[in-house]
Residue, then its C-alpha position, 0 to 999 in steps of 0.5 A: m675918357k674913363l671906361t668901366v667894364k663890369g666884372i673885368e679888371e685891367g689885366q685880369p682873367i675875363p669871367r666865363t659869363f662873357a665867353f663864347g667858349v668855355p671848358g667842357d665836361g670831359e672835352p676841351m671846349t663847349l659853348g659858353p653863356n656869351h653875355n656881353p659885359a656891361l660898359h660904362w664910360t665917363e669924362i666925355p670929351q667936349g664936342t662928342q657927337s657919337f661913340a664907337v665900341v670895338v672889342c679886339d683880340p690881337d693874339v690870334p694865330g695868323d696860321a690857325t691850321d693846328a688850332n684845336q687839334e689833339g696832339k698839337t700845340l700853337p707856340e707863343s712864337l707864332s705870328r699873331v693877328d687881330f680878331y674882332h669880337w664886337v664892332l659897334v658904331n654910331v652910338p648916340a652921344g647921349t648913351h654912356r652905358i650898355d647893359e650886360g646881355e644887351a648885345a648878346n645873351g647866349v651863342t646864336p648858331r649861324g650868327k646874329p644879323p649886323g646892321k641897325s640895332s637899339l645900340g647903334l650900327e653893328g658891324v660883323n665880328s671875326f667869327t664870320g670868317f673863322l666859322a666859315g665852312d662849319p656846317d652847324m655854325e657858319g653864318t654872318y656874326g654881327g654884334y658881340d661874341g665873346p672869347c674863344p681862343p684855341w684850347n691848344d694855344e700856349l699864349i694867354h690871349r688879351y681882349r681889348f674893350t675900347v670906347y671911342a668918342l667921335d666928332v661925327e654923328a654917324l660914320d659912313l659905313k654900310g652892310e657887313f663892315t669889319g673892325d678894320e673898316a670901322l677903325g679906318a672910318m674913324q681916323g681923323h674923327i677920334l676925340g678921345q678913347a678908353t680901353v680895358t684889357g682882360t685875358y682869357t685862355l682855354n688851355p687847361d695848363l694856363q687857366p688860373 
């Protein structure tokens, strides 16, 4: 398979258009445009019956206690965990592209509902847990929400956009399923996959 993510080159910084958080005017971070980028995939394996799209940041600190705290930093040496930014399954076999802004066009405080959409079946992304307890933002975040790494992190984060070709028309997933649950359901059904990885940081000392 081959995947093109318009505006994102392999290993290069992700444009702020696609970010949940961007540098603010006089503040470390403010809400960004949060458009999903356009995806186009080709060279489809024979026998493909559906697709799945997963966007994952594998570089999120396992202990985020000091995240976005003045006078503190998150060292590169911290253990890191996966943070899912988009979990989409049951994309019809005839769909080979998703347009920019089709899954997200701006930050939606308190989130967007998961479930059936025009694209397929949307799971929940990791902002659901990350923003729990925030009186202005807490909610269930379905669909795409873009990069927003801690602005005091000394590590530049990677964002892996992956499309999977599957040999089943629909995965047996319901409700508020997560990225880990979607990947688990795909096991044994993946005919091919393609990934494009971009980078992003809000640390002013690391920005290009």
